[in-house]
matplotlib code that plots the C-alpha trace (Angstrom):
import matplotlib.pyplot as plt

x = [146.6, 144.5, 140.9, 141.4, 142.9, 140.0, 137.4, 135.1, 133.0, 130.7, 129.9, 126.9, 127.8, 126.3, 128.6, 131.7, 133.4, 133.7, 130.1, 128.4, 124.8, 123.0, 125.4, 124.7, 127.0, 128.3, 129.7, 131.1, 133.0, 134.5, 135.7, 137.3, 140.5, 143.1, 143.3, 142.1, 140.0, 136.7, 133.5, 130.1, 129.6, 129.6, 129.3, 132.3, 133.3, 134.7, 133.9, 131.1, 131.8, 129.6, 130.0, 131.1, 133.9, 135.4, 135.1, 136.9, 139.7, 140.1, 140.1, 142.7, 144.9, 144.9, 145.1, 142.4, 140.3, 136.7, 135.7, 137.8, 136.3, 137.1, 140.5, 139.9, 141.8, 140.8, 143.5, 142.2, 138.8, 137.4, 136.0, 132.8, 133.1, 132.1, 128.7, 127.7, 125.8, 124.6, 120.8, 120.9, 122.6, 119.6, 116.7, 113.4, 111.6, 108.5, 107.0, 107.0, 106.1, 105.8, 107.9, 107.7, 109.5, 108.3, 107.8, 110.0, 111.0, 112.7, 115.5, 118.3, 121.8, 123.5, 126.7, 126.4, 122.8, 122.3, 118.7, 118.3, 115.7, 115.5, 113.8, 112.9, 112.4, 109.4, 110.4, 107.6, 108.9, 110.2, 114.0, 114.0, 112.4, 114.9, 117.7, 116.2, 116.0, 119.7, 120.5, 118.9, 121.3, 124.3, 123.2, 122.8, 126.2, 127.8, 126.6, 127.9, 126.3, 124.8, 121.5, 121.1, 120.0, 123.2, 123.6, 124.7, 124.7, 122.8, 121.8, 122.1, 123.0, 119.5, 115.9, 114.5, 117.1, 117.4, 118.8, 119.9, 120.0, 120.2, 116.9, 115.5, 112.9, 109.5, 111.1, 108.9, 105.8, 106.4, 107.0, 103.7, 101.7, 103.1, 102.3, 98.7, 98.4, 99.6, 97.0, 94.2, 95.4, 95.4, 91.7, 90.8, 90.6, 92.2, 92.5, 90.0, 87.8, 89.7, 93.0, 95.1, 96.0, 99.8, 99.3, 97.1, 99.7, 102.9, 101.9, 103.7, 107.3, 107.9, 109.0]
y = [90.4, 93.1, 93.0, 90.1, 92.2, 94.6, 91.9, 92.7, 89.8, 92.4, 94.0, 93.1, 90.9, 93.3, 96.0, 94.1, 95.7, 92.2, 91.2, 91.7, 90.5, 89.1, 90.4, 88.6, 85.6, 87.2, 90.1, 87.7, 85.8, 89.0, 90.1, 86.8, 86.9, 85.1, 81.9, 82.5, 85.6, 85.5, 87.5, 86.9, 83.7, 80.0, 76.6, 75.6, 72.2, 72.1, 73.6, 76.1, 79.7, 82.4, 84.6, 84.3, 86.8, 84.5, 81.5, 83.4, 84.4, 80.7, 79.4, 82.0, 81.4, 77.6, 77.6, 75.0, 74.5, 75.6, 72.1, 69.0, 68.6, 72.1, 72.5, 76.3, 78.3, 81.8, 84.4, 87.9, 89.4, 91.3, 94.6, 96.1, 98.4, 102.0, 101.3, 98.7, 101.0, 100.3, 100.1, 102.3, 105.1, 105.4, 107.3, 106.9, 110.2, 109.8, 107.4, 108.7, 105.8, 102.0, 99.7, 96.1, 94.9, 97.3, 100.9, 103.9, 106.5, 109.8, 109.3, 111.1, 109.6, 109.9, 111.7, 113.5, 114.6, 113.9, 113.3, 110.2, 107.9, 104.5, 101.4, 98.8, 95.1, 93.6, 91.1, 88.7, 88.3, 84.9, 84.5, 84.4, 87.9, 89.2, 88.0, 89.9, 93.0, 92.7, 92.1, 95.4, 97.0, 95.3, 96.6, 100.1, 100.0, 99.5, 102.7, 106.2, 108.6, 112.1, 110.9, 107.9, 108.2, 107.9, 104.7, 105.4, 102.0, 99.0, 98.0, 94.3, 94.1, 93.4, 93.6, 95.4, 95.2, 98.7, 100.2, 103.8, 106.2, 109.9, 111.7, 113.3, 116.0, 114.9, 111.8, 109.2, 111.3, 111.6, 107.9, 107.2, 109.5, 107.8, 104.4, 105.5, 106.8, 103.5, 101.7, 104.0, 103.6, 99.8, 100.0, 102.4, 105.5, 108.9, 111.9, 114.0, 111.3, 110.4, 108.9, 111.2, 109.7, 109.7, 107.9, 105.2, 104.6, 104.8, 104.4, 105.9, 105.2, 102.3, 103.3]
z = [108.6, 107.0, 108.4, 110.8, 113.5, 113.5, 114.0, 116.9, 118.4, 119.9, 116.5, 114.5, 111.5, 109.0, 110.3, 109.4, 106.3, 104.7, 105.1, 101.7, 102.5, 99.5, 96.9, 93.6, 92.9, 89.8, 91.9, 94.5, 91.9, 90.6, 94.0, 95.0, 93.1, 95.2, 97.1, 100.7, 99.9, 101.7, 102.3, 103.9, 105.7, 104.7, 106.3, 108.5, 110.0, 113.5, 116.9, 117.4, 118.5, 120.0, 117.0, 113.4, 114.1, 116.8, 114.4, 111.7, 114.1, 115.1, 111.5, 110.5, 113.5, 113.1, 109.3, 109.1, 106.0, 106.4, 105.2, 104.6, 101.1, 99.9, 101.5, 101.5, 104.0, 105.1, 104.4, 103.4, 103.9, 100.9, 102.0, 100.6, 97.5, 97.6, 95.9, 98.5, 100.8, 104.4, 104.6, 107.7, 105.8, 103.5, 105.0, 103.1, 103.1, 101.0, 98.5, 94.9, 92.8, 92.4, 90.2, 89.1, 92.3, 94.9, 95.9, 94.9, 97.4, 97.7, 100.2, 101.9, 102.2, 105.6, 105.8, 102.4, 102.9, 99.2, 98.0, 95.9, 94.4, 95.9, 94.4, 97.0, 96.5, 98.3, 101.0, 100.0, 96.4, 95.3, 95.3, 91.5, 91.4, 93.9, 91.7, 88.7, 90.9, 91.8, 88.2, 87.3, 89.8, 88.2, 84.8, 86.0, 87.6, 84.2, 82.8, 83.2, 80.7, 81.1, 79.5, 81.9, 85.5, 87.6, 89.7, 93.3, 94.9, 96.3, 99.8, 100.4, 104.1, 105.1, 103.9, 102.0, 99.2, 97.6, 94.5, 95.0, 92.1, 91.2, 92.0, 88.8, 89.7, 88.3, 86.6, 88.3, 87.9, 84.1, 83.9, 85.8, 83.5, 80.4, 81.7, 82.5, 79.0, 77.6, 79.6, 78.5, 74.9, 75.2, 76.2, 73.4, 75.6, 75.6, 77.9, 75.9, 74.5, 71.4, 70.5, 68.2, 64.8, 65.4, 68.7, 67.1, 64.5, 66.5, 70.1, 73.1, 74.0, 76.3, 79.8]

ax = plt.figure().add_subplot(projection="3d")
ax.plot(x, y, z, "-o")
ax.set_aspect("equal")
plt.show()
């Protein structure tokens, strides 16, 4: 069976092509199309094994359901998609900004050597905030337009969770400057001691 024969009990779980880490449930539902499709790891009933890989081999060979209540039988592993990147393949080079969920870095992608912008999610954030961070990645994945920063992928194999995007030179710096101007404007301040009339009337664009 595709995937089962290549299972290696000595390999780390996150290195298995069918391990999707903390992939959002909405994406998991989309990937599981046929009866018996599986990914990640769930609760099993039955004997214990030294590794999840050995447990999966046993469950598949015996054709036993993972739980009596579900009756679900493992048939075909679902491999990661091209945008599900391995955390170890993303080398953080330097911090270039800070977002709502964590720091933003310039990074280099292993293999291609491509420079990218990486938004990280703080490990200490509540689960609800982490879900919102992943939702942001799902939204970016849906867009492909020359005027929108290109989505490259997400890293969900382990912490920290990361969203990888096209690196736009100076993009984060411009955004930071605009945010700083907005904050000064909110407090009745301006760079040169006054707030221009058109800014008082219309304000700065939201970023």
